[in-house]
C-alpha positions in Angstrom: -93.2 -66.5 10.4 -91.7 -68.2 13.0 -93.9 -70.5 14.6 -93.7 -71.0 18.6 -93.2 -74.7 20.6 -95.4 -74.9 23.6 -94.3 -76.7 27.0 -91.2 -78.3 27.2 -88.8 -79.0 24.6 -85.0 -79.6 23.6 -83.6 -78.7 20.3 -81.2 -81.0 18.7 -78.3 -79.0 17.9 -76.7 -81.3 15.5 -79.7 -82.1 13.0 -81.8 -79.0 14.4 -85.0 -81.3 15.3 -87.1 -80.1 18.0 -88.4 -82.4 20.3 -91.3 -82.6 23.4 -89.5 -83.5 26.6 -86.0 -84.3 27.9 -83.9 -85.6 24.9 -79.9 -87.0 25.3 -78.1 -86.1 22.4 -75.1 -88.1 21.8 -71.8 -86.5 20.5 -72.1 -88.2 17.1 -74.3 -86.7 14.3 -77.7 -88.6 14.6 -81.1 -88.5 15.9 -82.1 -87.4 19.6 -83.7 -90.0 21.7 -86.3 -89.7 24.3 -85.3 -90.9 28.1 -82.1 -92.9 28.6 -80.2 -94.7 25.7 -76.7 -95.4 25.1 -74.9 -95.0 21.9 -73.0 -97.9 20.5 -69.4 -96.5 20.1 -68.5 -98.8 17.2 -71.3 -99.1 15.2 -73.1 -96.1 16.1 -76.2 -97.7 16.6 -78.8 -96.6 19.5 -80.3 -98.5 22.1 -82.8 -97.4 24.5 -82.6 -98.2 28.2 -79.3 -100.1 29.6 -76.9 -101.4 26.9 -73.9 -103.5 27.2 -71.3 -103.0 24.6 -68.1 -105.8 24.2 -65.0 -104.6 23.3 -65.2 -106.3 19.7 -66.9 -104.9 17.1 -70.7 -106.7 17.0 -73.8 -106.0 18.2 -75.3 -104.6 21.6 -77.1 -106.3 23.6 -79.8 -105.6 26.5 -79.4 -106.8 29.9 -76.4 -109.1 31.2 -74.7 -110.9 28.3 -71.0 -112.2 27.8 -69.2 -112.4 24.7 -66.8 -114.2 24.1 -62.5 -113.1 22.8 -63.0 -114.4 19.7 -65.4 -112.2 17.1 -68.8 -113.5 16.9 -72.1 -113.5 18.2 -72.7 -112.7 22.2 -75.3 -115.1 24.1 -77.1 -114.9 26.5 -76.9 -116.3 30.3 -74.1 -119.0 30.8 -71.9 -120.0 27.7 -68.9 -121.8 27.0 -66.9 -121.2 24.0 -64.9 -123.8 21.9 -61.6 -122.0 21.5 -60.7 -124.1 18.5 -64.0 -124.2 16.0 -65.5 -120.9 17.7 -69.2 -122.5 18.3 -71.0 -121.6 21.8 -72.5 -124.0 23.7 -74.9 -122.9 26.4 -74.4 -124.2 29.7 -71.2 -126.4 30.4 -69.6 -127.8 27.9 -66.0 -129.6 28.0 -63.7 -129.0 25.0 -60.7 -131.6 24.0 -57.1 -130.0 22.8 -57.9 -131.2 19.0 -59.9 -129.1 17.1 -63.4 -130.3 16.9 -66.5 -129.7 18.6 -67.5 -128.8 22.1 -70.0 -131.8 23.7 -72.4 -131.1 26.4 -71.2 -133.2 29.6 -68.9 -135.9 29.9 -66.8 -137.3 27.4 -64.1 -138.5 25.7 -62.3 -137.8 23.1 -60.4 -140.4 20.6 -56.7 -139.1 20.1 -56.4 -140.7 16.6 -59.7 -140.0 14.9 -60.8 -137.0 16.2 -64.0 -138.5 17.0 -65.7 -137.5 20.4 -67.7 -140.0 22.3 -70.1 -139.4 25.1 -69.5 -141.3 28.2 -66.5 -143.7 29.1 -64.4 -144.7 25.5 -60.8 -146.6 25.8 -59.1 -146.1 22.8 -56.7 -148.3 21.4 -53.0 -147.1 20.1 -53.3 -147.6 16.1 -55.6 -145.2 14.5 -59.2 -146.1 14.3 -62.7 -145.5 16.1 -62.8 -145.5 20.0 -65.0 -148.1 21.6 -67.3 -147.9 24.5 -66.3 -150.5 27.1 -63.9 -152.9 27.3 -62.4 -154.7 23.6 -59.0 -155.7 22.4 -57.7 -154.7 19.1 -56.3 -157.0 16.4 -52.8 -155.4 15.8 -52.2 -157.1 12.6 -55.7 -156.9 10.7 -56.7 -153.7 12.7 -60.0 -155.1 13.7 -61.3 -154.2 17.2 -63.5 -156.9 19.2 -65.2 -156.5 22.2 -64.6 -158.6 25.3 -61.4 -160.7 25.0 -59.8 -161.6 22.0 -57.0 -163.9 21.6 -54.6 -162.9 17.8 -52.6 -165.3 16.1 -49.1 -164.3 15.3 -49.7 -164.9 11.4 -52.1 -162.1 9.8 -55.6 -163.3 9.9 -58.8 -162.9 11.8 -59.0 -162.4 15.7 -61.1 -165.1 17.5 -63.2 -165.4 20.7 -61.7 -167.6 23.2 -59.2 -170.3 23.1 -58.0 -171.2 19.5 -54.9 -173.1 17.5 -54.0 -171.9 14.2 -52.7 -174.7 12.2 -49.0 -173.4 10.5 -49.2 -175.0 7.2 -53.1 -173.9 5.9 -53.1 -170.8 8.2 -56.7 -172.4 8.9 -57.9 -171.1 12.6 -59.8 -173.7 14.8 -61.9 -173.0 18.2 -60.3 -175.4 20.9 -57.3 -177.6 21.2 -56.4 -178.8 17.7 -53.7 -180.9 16.9 -51.6 -180.7 13.3 -49.7 -184.0 11.6 -46.3 -183.0 10.5 -47.3 -184.4 7.0 -49.6 -182.6 4.6 -53.3 -183.2 5.6 -56.2 -182.3 7.3 -56.3 -180.6 10.9 -58.1 -182.5 13.6 -59.5 -181.8 17.0 -58.1 -183.2 19.5 -56.1 -186.2 19.8 -55.4 -188.5 17.0 -53.0 -191.0 14.9 -51.7 -190.9 11.4 -51.2 -194.5 9.7 -47.5 -194.2 8.5 -48.8 -196.4 5.4 -51.6 -195.5 4.3 -51.6 -192.2 5.3 -54.9 -192.2 7.0 -55.8 -190.2 10.3 -57.5 -191.9 13.3 -59.2 -190.2 15.8 -57.7 -191.5 19.5 -55.3 -194.4 19.7 -54.9 -196.3 16.8 -52.3 -199.4 16.6 -51.4 -200.6 12.6 -50.7 -204.3 12.9 -49.9 -207.3 10.0 -53.6 -208.5 9.9 -55.1 -205.1 9.6 -52.4 -204.7 6.6 -53.2 -208.1 5.3 -57.1 -207.5 5.1 -56.7 -203.9 3.6 -54.6 -205.7 1.1 -57.3 -208.7 0.4 -60.2 -206.0 0.7 -58.0 -204.0 -1.8 -57.7 -206.7 -4.1 -61.2 -208.0 -4.0 -62.7 -204.4 -4.9 -60.3 -204.3 -8.1 -61.6 -208.0 -9.4 -65.0 -206.8 -8.5 
């Protein structure tokens, strides 16, 4: 016994199923759909309403979207895809030429270490880390110092401001330092070394016969006592 259907309907030529009202059937085998729809040519999925499908295989999206050229996910609205890492960022993204991550807003990438820094970054030529603002890198030790740094030629530590390095001991002194040619101690400012006793005196010092005589007498008295 054949069953009648009342009202308007359309039979799906492929599946044989009858549908009430207007039915639009896509050319691929599947199911009829009510109203307006678009079938995704790649995945075979049917979507209600207007669907824009990107050329790469993936997912269809409702409304306006932009898909990046690399395989991945489509994003709503304006976006920029990092050409190296493939990461997509919402809004404006500036990407450095080296592989890494895209950064929001203005940034500078350290050419050596590959680290991105927000804002202005000054990078020294030696491999290391980028630094905010003005800095000087110690060519020997590789240590970076904020502000003005003076580095002595011998390997050691950088110092802030003016300094003098003792060529013999390798010790660095702040300010003006005078080192006598004989082995001994480094002294701040002007000094005189006693050629006989080896004692160093700050400022101008004159050694005379009386001073030498007194020194010998006091030495003999100390020895007797």
